GUDRENTOR-332678 format. One record per atom (N, C-alpha, C): x negated, y negated, z negated. Coordinates in steps of 0.001 Angstrom, whole numbers, plus 500000, padded with zeros to 6 digits. Layout:
N
XYZ/...
***
This chain:
568
499021500969499947/500230499741499770/499181498723500163/499708497547500857/498657496889501066/498483495889499928/497453495514499259/497316494454498301/498176493393498284/499182492616497391/499834491720497640/498703490299497166/499374489076497443/498406488453496801/498635487899495580/499966488164495229/499677488392493928/498812489034492992/498617490263493461/497621491282492632/496529490578492972/496190490444494106/494806489682494363/494354488411493314/494899487606493140/495138486347492212/494994486898490610/495649488013490377/495608488611489071/494105489312488913/493674489983490237/492058490225489844/491387489463489840/490941488320490454/490223487208490163/490391486365488948/491679486533488093/491738485609487172/491013486451485958/491256487785486121/490845488686485320/489251488979485022/489115488580486542/487180488543486667/486770487375485892/487662486386486061/486887485003485682/487038484864484136/487921485573483881/488315485768482120/487016486533481691/486388487437482275/485577488662481184/484049487797481790/484155487098482411/482753486608483008/482495485753482400/483656484626481827/483532483469481318/483251482549482001/482485481442481299/482692479956482128/480665479991482694/480493479738483723/479211479855484209/478127479242483475/476364479425482714/475767478750481935/475426477587481978/475858476722481222/475079475407481471/473861475466480902/473167474025481248/471949473888480705/471822473545479354/471131474095477856/471114473896477003/470696472414476973/471541471910475831/471831470301475570/470399470225474624/469376468928475335/468191468864474764/468442468529472967/467473469227472271/467764468845470890/466610468572470305/466279467175470604/464819466647470102/464641467088468584/465185467104467423/464621466998466309/464196468752466102/464944469278466937/464589471131466548/463079470843467452/463248470225468782/461991470166469152/460698469484468592/460647468303468063/460238467736467137/459334468885466086/460069469406465437/460065470134464249/458750471782464531/459539471753465772/458379472950466559/457244472371466929/457205471191467363/455815470792467849/454584470510466410/455424470150465423/454838470213464337/454728471281463638/455156472177464059/454570473333463152/453721473693463915/453311473901465311/452433473776466181/451034473430465984/451087472688465458/449804471532465310/449670471882463963/450434472080463225/449984472869462071/448877473943461676/449418474918462900/449248476051463230/447250475955464047/447453475085465196/446077474517465071/445037474431464300/445823473102463691/444432472676462569/444347474089461628/444950475140461517/444210476173460518/444133477394461784/443669477317463159/443006477753463839/443639479040464399/445205478843464349/445745479874464631/446388479726465926/445466479689467409/446038479265468220/447581479999469421/447564481309469036/448586481982469419/449801481266468955/449606481631467574/450905480866467131/451630479407467086/450254478418467425/450554477240467849/451345477533469823/450701478006470139/451316478248471624/452652478524471732/453411479907470609/454428479829470560/455326478566470186/454700478110469283/455277476945468602/455861475690470076/454791475714470436/454805474751471435/456008474985472530/455929476366472949/457094476805473877/458299476488473586/458347476976471813/459709476477471385/459751475075471687/458963473863471174/459520472756471779/460032472381472876/458778472812473956/459359472285475259/461048473029475701/461286474125475062/462646474636475640/463691474242474662/463147473697473546/464315472967473115/464316471439473487/463710470910474093/463961469592474267/462101469350475738/462604469882477030/461801469628477963/461308468570478599/461789467457477701/461160466163477959/459968465601477003/459516466495475976/458943466594475054/457449466602475883/456956465372476260/455379465557477066/454331465952475994/454474465113474546/453530465698473971/453404467250473408/454581467366473836/454308469407473065/453669470116474788/454151469487475802/453409470064477175/452176469939477017/451578468674476721/450292468420476175/449062469231475561/449948469435474132/449744470131472929/449265471491473481/450426472276474284/450251473703474951/449255473566475915/448967472598476879/447786472678477809/446431472567477537/446552472147476155/445117472088475268/444687473155474558/445493473853474242/445704475387473977/444895476383475116/445918476331475858/445817476657477089/444137476905477745/443552475447477785/442578475513478512/441511475919477200/441695475542476152/440596476144475516/440602477865475193/441475477975475617/441425480105475988/441012480295477277/440817479095477782/439764479441479284/441136479793480689/442182479451480297/443532479592481408/443218478170481938/442910477993482920/443129476452483629/444273476097484434/444680477255485146/446114477074485392/447357476672485386/447216477476483610/448387477519482968/448553476337482281/446728475705482123/446991473948481239/447331473160482333/446681473447483875/447460472094484666/448654472264484876/449696473681484953/450880473135484801/451867472716484041/450971473033482825/451695472334481558/451432470789481830/450538470101481661/450236468337482266/451208468341483296/451228469088484472/451912468855485508/453438468451485123/453856469645484214/454956469056483628/455207468128482614/454173467724482096/454515466791480987/454314465258481967/453816465211482793/453758464117484340/455143464036484813/455717465087484712/457156465136485394/458424465011484329/458086465100483196/458812464423482222/459050463543481620/458006462611481738/457788461081481480/456593460566482435/457054460034483180/456275459469484366/455794458200484092/455931457699482821/455682456335482292/454536456813481738/453992457723480915/453441458085479871/451860458297480186/451312457379480323/449638457311480380/449336458807480104/449484458506478880/448846459857477969/448211461482478796/449895461689479258/449968462635480361/448687462040481463/448600461448482465/447627460760483029/446215461290482670/445910460839481558/444764460762481004/444183462218480807/445239463137480414/444927464761479897/444582465329481005/445339464834482009/445100465552483046/443830465306483787/443376464080483706/442068463363484574/441262463843483560/441185464196482270/439936465261482020/439732466433482204/441185467204482342/440985468241483312/440503468594484484/440845467818485610/440047467837486497/438881467072486791/438696466461485645/436521466120485617/436086467082485326/436444468131484075/436079468915483743/435524470565484652/436970470137485759/436523470969486992/435704470700487867/435126469807488257/434471468893488913/435612468482490291/436891468407489781/437872467603490850/437794465969491059/436791465228491225/436294464035490721/437541462935491587/438192463352492701/439079462190493226/440564462493492661/440829463519492071/441926463607491303/442135463214490195/440991463341489581/440624462781488727/440796461162488437/439940461000489301/439858459074489622/441435458833489398/441967459550490292/443478458968490395/444034458980489257/444159459911488078/444835459890486996/444481458855486322/443014458948486425/442536457955485453/443100456549485183/443161456210486812/443658454989487123/444719454673487103/446051455769486996/446990455724486707/447262455616485043/446282455787484331/446570455335483140/446034454285482806/445424453755483116/444736452667483173/445446451457483356/447097451567484864/447622450359485198/448593450780483873/448803451967483790/449869451876482799/449689451689481108/449011450573481505/447991449986479697/447855450778478990/447331451959479321/446200452982478329/445337452182478344/444418451708476840/443184450845477003/442290451508475946/442086452687476398/440691453406475483/439823453678476034/438417453712475074/437267454201475402/436560455318476281/438083456240475846/437602457489476186/438055457867478042/439038456889478010/439963456992479343/438839456232480200/438022454863480376/437222454161481035/435842455127480795/435761455949480114/434513456795480281/434750457929481279/436016458334481090/436211459518481929/436152458813483424/437065457830483527/436847457530484994/435356457197484983/434541456311484609/433278455921485086/432565457323485550/432741458422484597/431984459781484587/432343460449486076/433458460136486469/434367460769487760/433343460018489123/433402458477488622/432967457677490059/431474458063490156/430970458156489054/429338458428489082/429070459682490122/429877460921489549/429438462334490272/430078461907491843/430597460803492338/430693460927493607/429814459855494136/428945459474493317/428131458513494185/428173457003493491/429200456551493299/429694455090493006/428830454934491499/427741454734491707/427518454570490345/427849452835489583/427656451840491005/427995450516490070/429228450512489610/430111450844490185/431506450772489658/431407451305488344/430667452914488247/431162453381487380/430316453104485830/429336452387486524/428301451047485077/429561450306484690/430425449707485531/431635448659485125/432671449175484162/433241450567484313/433825451165483534/433161451361482379/431795452126482223/431396451883481143/430877450562480338/430819449526480707/431148448547479923/431938448333479277/433021448590480041/434745448132479543/434955449136477983/434520450568478397/434346451622477313/433755450754476199/432400450295476318/431379449941474993/432403448809474748/432910447775475213/433739446749474695/434826447210473722/435698448529473918/436296448901473193/435742449736472042/434779450392472145/434406451271470984/432744450905471259/431810449929470589/430637449783470882/429474450930470365/430544451590469146/429472452648468102/429653453833469240/430270454088470521/430662455531470863/429154455922471407/428763456817471399/427523457299472069/427863458089473423/428870458492473773/429101459244474414/429177458087476058/429795456876476075/429723455587477000/427937455288477414/427044455131476336/425738454770476592/425192455870477554/425357457454476853/424840458589477754/425047458069479133/426241458122479862/427083458129481145/426451456848481713/426547456081480780/425903454529481829/424107454664481847/423779455296481268/422514455700481397/422333456830482506/422815457625482828/423053458406484057/423429457439485318/424386456904485001/424663456050486193/423365455152486575/422742454355486036/422187453807486075/420895454766486279/420265455688485928/419426456506486813/419971456640488169/420679457015488430/421318457235489687/420604455884490692/421259454787490092/420771453739490857/419098453146490762/418007454400490323/417095454025489936/416296452999489368/417403452692488095/417339451604487197/416375452197486205/415359453013485695/414934453940484968/414970453247483529/414548452152483507/413974451773482725/415493451055481684/416110450336482450/417591450525481906/418074451588481406/418408453037482015/418650453989481646/417957454501479971/416773454215480135/416376454551478885/416310453799478038/416663452656478141/417351451815477226/418709452198476570/419262452764477621/421244453146477288/420812454343476612/420174455053476738/419697456711476028/419403456832474865/418448455519474513/417759455050473301/419002454938472039/420250453879472942/421131453005471978/421975454600471864/422094455353473019/423520456529472527/422382457436471353/421367457732471299/420538458312470608/420348457726469072/420784456222468879/420605455500467408/422110455861467034/423318456413467893/424211456382467155/424499457683466761/423916458668467707/423487460084467353/422507460715467775/421365460613466910/420038461124466772/419517462617467402/420751463607467119/420543464947467535/421358465340468450/421863464047469596/422101464343470887/421466464671471681/421072466229472123/420345467157472662/420333466694474269/421554466637474519/421656466138476223/421036464336476184/421412463937475384/420935462051475645/419118462533475754/418368463119474789/416939463514474810/416562464197476600/417270464980476828/416578465428478116/417107464393479338/417904463609479019/418541462652480482/417489461275480454/416831461258478857/415678459902478233/414307460729479451/414408461990479059/412915462524479559/413208462349480886/414314462488481376/414220462500483223/413711461127483535/414736460259483341/414025459166483347/412832458576483178/412141458961482195/410437458757481772/410091459198483208/410518460701483902/409597461018485190/409825459891486125/410804459697485965/411113458315487270/410536457672487176/409506456978485996/408447455953485678/407366456570485470/407251457842485911/405928458575485913/405594458487484681/406368458789483704/405683458481481954/405881459757481544/404799460444481890/405039462660481565/405114462496480211/403920461680479466/403771461565477919/405035461916477111/405836460553477414/407025460435476946/408434461468477410/407941461897478583/408536462447479085/408546463836478435/407582464393478162/407337465763477183/407813465398475935/407412464687475322/407773464360473987/409223464527474192/410159463813474596/411326464223474782/412077465664474672/411650465986476008/412322467534476477/411985468588475422/410379468254474669/410168468885473608/411189469166472247/411542467610471997/412423467676471215/413886467933471508/414206467435472311/415542468592472887/415572470148472910/414511470700473026/414252472201472991/414238472300471263/413575471627470674/413660472044469542/415160472368468408/415865471318468978/417768471504468871/418022472365469539/417737472887470831/418635473840471667/417658474204472578/416631475518471643/415870476212472624/416287477062473235/417249477356473537/417916478223475176/418411477526476040/418039475853476211/418511475105477226/417650475521478508/418466476226479309/417390476346480760/417375475371481335/417911474313481196/417923472953482071/416312472137481319/416400472131480107/415338471619479584/413965472438479602/413993473779479916/413006474555479848/412310474123481168/413469474092482516/413079473926483290/412278472937483761/412726471597482855/412312470019483125/411260469995482219/410787470797481166/409820470542480531/408618471304481694/408804472378482128/407979472963482832/407375472418484494/408505471276484772/408128470832485856/407427469311485066/407507469139484278/406698467786483748/405049468662483433/405108469416482779/403934469956482709/402944470612483454/403873471205484973/402957470804485868/402560469524486545/403076468601486387/402795467227486624/401776466827485841/401519467632484954/400472467095484145/399045468178484280/399090468711485057/398441469725485563/398282471064484559/399233471108483705/399717472602482768/399366473598483385/399345474129484301/399831475700485204/400438476219484041/399915477002483337/400042477961482338/401181477683481544/401005476435481087/402604475562480271/403675476248480843/403739475110482011/404825475400483075/405075476758483453/404029477653483527/404465479297483801/405309479606482887/404854479466481784/405673479845480445/407176479211480461/407026477969480435/408516477349480723/409290477915481538/409090478099482989/409636478705484134/409901480140483638/409139481082483148/409504482214483150/410272482519481799/410780481203480939/411390481296479775/412525481088480444/413209480029481299/414166479342481741/414739480739482804/414076481530483137/414298483107484060/415053483956482832/414446483679481512/414725484723480857/416670484454480652/417057483614480783/418103482916480050/419078483418481526/418444482887482744/419900483110484083/418053483619485064/418071484671485328/417034485383486486/417444484526487535/418296484484487909/418950484663489420/419263482517489741/418446482041489074/418260480890489094/417384480178490271/417630480147491212/416768479695492666/415523478789492481/415946477307492356/415557476470491684/413944476357490911/414257477523489788/413206477790488843/412557478795489543/413156479855490513/412608480962490807/411142479644491847/412002479113492957/411066477999493652/409768477887492925/410193476863491684/409344476003490789/408066476825490155/408440478140489833/407334479140489146/406306479815490743/407171480372491535/406394480255492734/405190479604493215/405628477814492961/404873476811492938/403723477357492170/403850477056490868/402430477449489864/401922478536490444/402653479793491047/401583481052491057/400787480659491986/401113479865493045/400175479411494188/399156478672493814/399147477736492842/398293477002492600/397289477869491810/397811479116490554/396764480090490242/396241480950491388/396241480427492354/395917481428493498/396608482914493095/397762482959492816/398642484495492082/399712484612493894/399121484708494889/399759484766495893/400744485339496003/400449486768495350/401920488023495895/402814487629494721/402577487047493810/403652487006492521/404294485674493031/403437484363493474/404103483456494218/405007483956495720/404610484818496226/405478485092497457/407266485889496464/406582486762495437/407787487336495461/409367486407494598/408277485702494262/409762484446493829/410173483686494715/409330483323495940/410077483069496687/410915483561497548/410366484778497663/411425485685498452/413175485776497990/412678486123496574/413743486037495607/414782485104495935/414163483728495857/414711482314496143/415670482459497588/415431482666498438/415696483192499856/416936484359499785/416492485477499188/417568486110499234/418438485692497819/418549485036497167/419363484035496235/420232483208496748/419806482050498043/420334481033498637/419474481124500137/420246482433500724/419480482376502245/420231480946502957/421127480150502615/421007479029503381/420220477660502896/419440477875502277/418393476865501327/417293476535502395/417265475556503353/416013474869503713/415185474894503014/415109475007501833/413797474472500663/413242475800500561/414173477003500105/413701478024499949/412708478248501130/413438478228502614/413033478804503364/411429478337503910/411127476951503642/409813476226503284/409094476907502491/409171476649501422/408338477529500512/408002478860500782/409058479802501426/408585481153501574/407350481174502789/408035480149503546/407225479953504734/405750479693504497/405368478785503145/403935478356502582/403923479594502384/404108480461501332/403652481360501109/402991482854501978/403971482910503257/403333483532504433/402235483116504797/401828481678504901/400388480958505220/399452481670504287/399817481621503076/398806482094501918/398325483537501958/398924484165502416/399030485461503028/398511485729504411/398082485116504891/397676485223506227/398864485456507337/400135485432507096/400946485976508224/401514484436508733/400960483263509223/401018482192509922/402275482232510750/402602483523511469/403768483653512727/405179483885511381/405008484444510445/406238484555509649/406542483175509075/405789482771508770/405624481280507916/406193479964509009/405897480245510449/406394479367511320/408169479779511250/408388481140511378/409633481463511691/410758480968510626/410084481073509414/411058480289507718/410899478888507840/409967478417508789/410089477115509015/411250476686510102/410824477075511021/412132476988512066/413452477163511563/413477478347510705/414898478583510335/415485477528509625/414658477022508401/414437475836507919/415339474475508608/414684474153509567/415026472971510520/416292473716510748/416500474649511547/418390475101512128/419243475045510591/418987475452509687/419568475197508328/419956474073507951/419108473176508113/419284471705508378/418438470572508931/418671470194509793/418164469603510816/417826468249510280/418124467680508892/417723466605508567/416718466591507492/416168468093506953/415635468078506241/414112467944506253/413718466282505933/412350466024506599/411058467299505999/411235467657504823/409658468513504435/410064469581505849/410859470219506043/411011471031507182/410145470980508180/410583469694508907/409569469225510108/408206468909509746/408106468293508499/406489468141508112/405859469185507649/406563470396507082/405733471331507086/405048472711508023/406414472321509168/406334473039510889/404826472104511163/405052470935511288/404105470102512387/402442470082511358/402542470025510099/401510470516509604/400434471788509894/401321472965510256/401042474503510190/400854474063511928/401603473835512636/401107473355514070/399818472743513935/399102471505513270/397947471016513120/396642472320512310/397415472747511798/396434473610511307/395525474942512601/396586475009513403/396848475946514534/396123475250515405/395460473711515616/395329473302516460/396065472630517822/397369473191517179/398305472473518405/398863470984518258/398033470521518462/398354469117517979/399760467965518390/399833468612519890/401085467752520499/402446468035519617/402392469811519385/403486470328518958/403575469474517473/402620469350516931/402251468939515370/403118467612515247/402624466919516233/403019465332516629/404201465346516523/405125466100517578/406551465718517564/407302466126516409/406751467201515697/407543467676514511/407301466385513538/405564465826513048/405761464940512070/406265463812512179/406548463219513692/407541462171514302/408448462068513464/409461463445513754/410746463555513414/410775463292511655/409890464025511227/409814464066509886/409889462818509156/408999461939510034/408995460546509489/410189459354509960/410459460004511167/412013459078511295/412978459472510084/413001460824509590/414188461083508383/413371460470507160/412270460312506973/411585459885505473/410268458694505816/410720458117506375/409775457041506962/409107456205505911/409316456892504295/408364456293503423/407105457220502901/407244458244503369/406238459308503009/404983458909503668/404097458509502968/402931457992503438/401917459386503867/402021460415503113/401259461192503560/401771461953505295/402955462096505410/402810462267506776/402924460853508080/402939459669507498/402305458746508215/400764458875508523/399988459904507379/398414459957507634/398470460969508781/398984462068508053/399156463451509517/399583462980510652/400546462050511066/400735461446512404/399542460494512945/398559459933512299/397510459228512722/396499460406513219/396197461193512148/395313462665512045/395709463402513646/397026463460513513/397050464235514830/396852463481516351/397273462451516084/397214461813517272/395580461650517837/394953460735516483/393555460969516839/392973461976517799/393352463216517023/392893464647517568/393282464867519204/394544464052519135/394924464416520864/393942463417521668/393965462056521203/393024461384522127/391816461714522246/391027462054521162/389838462502520889/389253463476522413/390150465070521923/390479465619522634/389899465239524692/391290464622524608/391501463722525850/390579463049526197/390058462345525459/389026461449526146/387277462144526309/387240463250525618/386299463787525671/386416464875527192/387413465535527216/387217466225528681/387224465230530113/387723464208529428/387817462859530492/386408462234530926/385798462340530026/384530461552529722/383454462883530534/383842463935530068/382414465202530810/383264465565532430/383946464449533049/384226464969534082/382746464734535143/382452465725535949/381542465376536762/381670464606538234/383256464870538576/383308463949539865/384448462851539686/384098461888539236/384803460826539265/385678459913540343/385323460643541264/385904459875542368/387070461320543036/387262462685542190/387767463584542769/389303463615541943/390220463695542987/391896464124542238/391844465292540934/390711465750540918/390510467340540193/390501466645538644/391247466841538030/391091465857536443/391345467003535349/390783467641534593/391082468262533864/391515467859532270/393068468397532436/393612467714531121/393903469218529975/392958468406528835/393054469598527765/394147470090527421/394471471535527130/396027471751526840/396129471537525342/396375470543524722/396372470425523060/397277471199522978/398033471933523182/399158472791522673/398630474242522623/397272474466522797/396504475345522966/396408476107521184/397053477341520599/396615477895519219/395209477687519011/394484477161518046/393142477533517938/393327477942516534/392062478706516187/391832479075514758/392489478402513418/393710479093512824/394296478612511354/392952479041510546/393059477578509727/392156478010508668/392941478520507690/392748479193506861/393387479487505519/393800478347504972/395135478311504083/395454477149503336/395478477345502061/395048476116501240/394603475945499976/395467476518499239/395497476615497975/397003476884497153/396989475144496571/396175474722496371/396507473286495808/397618472896496003/398018472039495443/399882471316496007/399305470135495764/399557468984496375/399238467458495903/400503466816495208/401666467738495632/402817466879494881/404230468172494386/404182467632492852/404898469206492447/406398467641492218/407392468912492780/408536468439492354/409270468348491385/410158467601490498/410871467889489792/412140468476489914/412538469352489016/413866470285489364/414895469479490164/415279470395491421/416294469844491810/416096468362492591/414931467811492967/414748466655493173/414148467110494689/413736467875494917/412885468038496452/412679469547496652/411455469664497896/410634470045498138/409711470992496813/409305472310496995/408554472847496117/407102473158496798/406293472776496472/404865473273496952/405185472847498585/404904471727499071/404900471817500456/403414472406500960/403250472388502160/401494472812502623/400979471669502109/399622472427501575/398255471479501628/398151470187503154/397966469186502881/397484468273503889/395871467679503886/395618467461505324/393807467286505444/394087465923504616/392729465705504357/391989464541503684/392222463466505189/392868462799505088/392640461583506196/392918459988505792/392167459520506725/391985458344506639/393844457489506071/393739456655505069/395024455738505035/395848455411506540/394640454787507203/395699454039508202/394508454622509113/394835455506510291/393804455494511635/394335454709512359/393318454503513193/393145453206514316/393761453828515168/394773452736516308/395733452787516893/394937454132518118/396017454512518205/395357456254520173/395053455300521013/394141455973521929/393381454620522801/393787455814523909/393967455126525254/394461456220525995/392926456871526456/393253457442527486/392370458611528666/391529457955529090/389970457639529114/389431457029530108/389752457502531568/389493456690532695/389907456881533938/388833457257534930/389074458492535051/388528459200536301/389258458680537428/388608458625538815/389471458052539626/389739459011540611/390853459114541366/391586460377542111/391088459936543102/391565460927544181/391324460431545658/392648459568546428/391874458317546841/393170457716547096/392861457745548667/393989457080549419/393646457011550886/392547455782550834/391866455562552133/390621454723552348/391089453533551985/390351452384551479/390430451919550973/389930450344552122/390058449219551911/389391448066552539/388142448041552236/387758447374552747/386102447205552055/386169446028551349/387091444954551311/387508444087550463/387909444330548792/389044445275549109/389632446331548106/388528446776547154/387691447764547671/387222448573547250/385942447704546453/385556446477547249/384841445740546655/385365445415544945/386571444623544922/387210444160543957/387697445580542777/387971446540543626/388424447662542749/386814448431542137/385887448386542477/384660448744541945/384225447739540633/384022446743540662/384259445553540000/384958445969538844/386086445752538923/387341446125537685/387174447317536805/386459447846537959/386523449382536593/385095449355536073/383801448398536483/382962448355535707/383536447278534805/384230446741534753/384328445651533262/385368446568532620/386040447248533043/386903448070532009/385784448836531264/384863449773531857/383810449989531051/383200449169529749/383394448384530428/382573447196529790/383949446771528661/384501447216528391/385913446593528182/385838445149528012/385705444683528961/386215443199529831/387527443271530251/389004443282529358/389720443639530287/390756442838530907/390528441302530353/391212440106531095/390361440271532482/388976440519532278/388155439993533564/388683441297534410/388333442168534008/389033443676534645/390484443253535478/391277442950534477/392362443051535421/392644441886536772/391871440789536437/392184439812537293/391014440319538537/390254441250538751/389494441889539759/390445442931540535/390804443637539561/391933444589539688/393654443886540645/393692443002540278/394430442638540818/394426442085542269/392939441431542724/392471441171543912/392602442744545072/392183443062544064/392140445076544867/393342444874545336/394627444880544546/395506445421545029/396563444559546002/396101443240546128/395985441756547085/395914442593548509/394964443043548275/394119443840549838/394852444423550109/394953445718549076/395024446914549689/396562447666548446/397778447059548440/398752447381547782/399233448415547287/398883449863548271/398754451036548114/397570451812547364/396661450808546481/395927451519545498/396413452112544537/396942453536544349/397219453905542971/396205453949541787/394459454081542348/393530453955541314/393819452874540637/393993451465541659/393739450310540796/394909449847539955/396244450537540750/397292450239539675/397264450879538571/396542452400538343/396311452977537077/395270452459536148/394225451861536922/393378451198536134/393526449599535391/394426448955536246/394721448080535492/395729448366534649/396660449155534585/397527449473533622/396465449600532207/395851450544532386/394853450849531222/394133449605530483/393805448814531525/393663447431530970/394549446890530184/395921446997530873/396907446393530145/397260447091528496/397221448187528665/397362449052527556/396662448643526190/395063448454526508/393856448002525695/394355446528525147/395304445793525855/395489444730525316/396929444620524418/397468445871524789/398670446120524181/399931445185524726/399701445072526220/400399444849526905/401527446213527583/402561446490526786/403092447788527212/403626447705528145/404794446555528359/405400446537529461/404800446681530804/403753445514530934/403047445324531792/401999446466532184/401652447315531438/400930448724531363/401857449729531888/403084449850531314/404208450883531792/404295450539533582/404172449552533788/404715449460534960/403704449297535857/402573448890535778/401407449567537041/400744451599536602/401873451982536051/401540453457535717/402436453833536309/403879453229536191/404843453855537394/404609453422538846/404055452359538970/403780452510540573/402663453451540999/401463453350539838/400394454636540184/401167456102540831/402388456320539990/402924457531540131/403585457559541297/404426456381541393/404936456609542489/404145456493543789/403049456054543980/402238455911545386/401860457549545360/401535457884544290/400756459191544052/401131460303543429/402263461076542969/403217461789542114/401980462892541483/401490463283542008/400323464334541554/399071463443540423/399198462588540321/398251461655539267/398129462453538212/397383463251537677/397475463705536047/397216462440535324/396229461683535503/395647460978534465/396502459954534431/397228459029535402/398017458133535330/399473458673534640/399607459926534169/401240460533533824/399876460596531860/398660460913531982/398216460624530577/398517459302530314/397802458664530790/397896456675530509/398961456255530346/400117457270530681/401221456714530823/402500457153529198/401755458133529135/402649459041527886/401920458403526462/400425457679526751/400012457143525997/400816455670525443/401159454895526268/401646453880526823/403477453927525829/403777455097526339/405280455172525937/405126455968524292/404346456067523508/403910456398522447/404002455276521681/403000454392522017/402602453161521372/403769452108521341/404262452506522500/405650451678522626/406971452133521721/406715453066520949/408089454012520716/408922454690521146/408584455217522633/409402455951523372/408764457164523091/409154458377522000/408499459298521940/409071460068522860/409907460336523154/410546461252524236/409817461172525549/410399460035525828/409078459911527334/407837460156527592/407144460014526109/405741460122525790/405655461672525917/406475462620525281/406245463808525390/406524464619526947/407830463877527713/407863464205528483/406738464154529692/405906463294529511/404933463069530680/403371463406530376/403377464071528935/402339464568528565/402453465823529296/403943466544529283/404221467701529456/403761468059530924/404333467071531770/404023466534533324/402451466891533266/401582466316532869/400362466181533070/399860467484532840/400119468156531765/399856469572531524/400078470525532716/401418470488532949/401699471259534150/400321470742535566/400484469522535999/399856469417536634/398222469883536472/397972469470535648/396383470388535515/396283471600535031/397400472742534807/397534474183535238/397317474406536775/398067473237537583/398241474159538918/396662473643539682/395952472872539103/394685472475539451/393847473694539385/393355473768540895/392343474972541074/391020474637540249/
***
């Protein structure tokens, strides 16, 4: 029998009666929530974290708008190592009371501790915008800004924190770190000293002040501070690493070795300490031990250009130059902006007698780090060797009127000398390369490279007048009377505008007078008239290099070498 409409209505009504009304959200009970909050605070004070978390849960259940309870439970979650739950609770606190600056400040602290600097900066700035004027908020904001490299604005925030709380040690510490980031080492030291005046046993401040002293090359005070820090906290691997570096700078290799070894006992897989100890072993001529540390560093940090350069140096010390160059080439591939890799490979080429390849790498290193005086010295040395070889070979030409000019191949490998274990620079932890290759003793400023002497190639027959002026001009060149030589060579070219040798000779005179544009124009003319003119390519390469056009210089040098190899 079909169900009637009345029967259907009765069934629906009975279901509704049985089910009852839909569950409504409980009405917030602020009094119950506050009571649970106080209970949780008492449990926290007694060290009963689990009980406190349960009480805070009751508080937020009774009144979800109780932002203080959300923050309290977040604090306990964070203390227990559960960052995800802590952030979830702080998000709820912000949602519950969007105008409460304390929730933003607390979440900023959480982000800062997790090195999430941009969201930390946003939350701290929101807290400040909402009129929360507390020293710890400005300190946190300054710390986040400093972590992003914005040291000057960070200092401004630390200043604000100290105006609010002049006796707080933390803002002095953080301001000192920011000033050290600005290379204001003496001001940083003053801040760390003020910090320690408020908290004498602040181990971190002692370590930071030691680092600032190293920035001033004051290793005696640095050693004193870091040793004091280690007396407070003997297992501080960072302090041990720093003291090892300071001792290495002072020439105390055994002391440095002991500190680095102690640091590795705390953290055996720290590639920075392995590289540092490998440097000390190299100084002590313990090459196998040095290689073992550097090889381990590469295994732990295969993408580290610094570790590759260091291991490459160890390969050299063990007589494996090819493997050393392979490591340095890999370092350049990993980080083409890492100047020490270019410098190390350039110097290795220099030791092998491959001077033009050395010059190219060293010039790249110089472009990346023009303040490195040692690289500048090596560039001068490599250029001098190139010019010396070219000049010597050209001077030995027996047929100056022949176009058969022998150009030395400055890229040919020579006998590599075994690298010394001495290391002219010791790098503090984390600040750069460890134990770059030893560099030769060269003058601080080498004389500017000279162009090759001028053998005369075979040219089309000269007119009698052109021949006279050309000969006079070349004689004046050999006597270094360049202005007079230019005058005679110009007369030769007026008589014979297609005399390539005269353009080359006059270009050489302009080069000696540092008139690079005029020199390049004449070498261009010489090469245009006689495309196989090797000596003109050599001279033009020198002119390009002195004019700063390294790419063109390298191209001309390669062309000249190719022409020389084609000569019978």
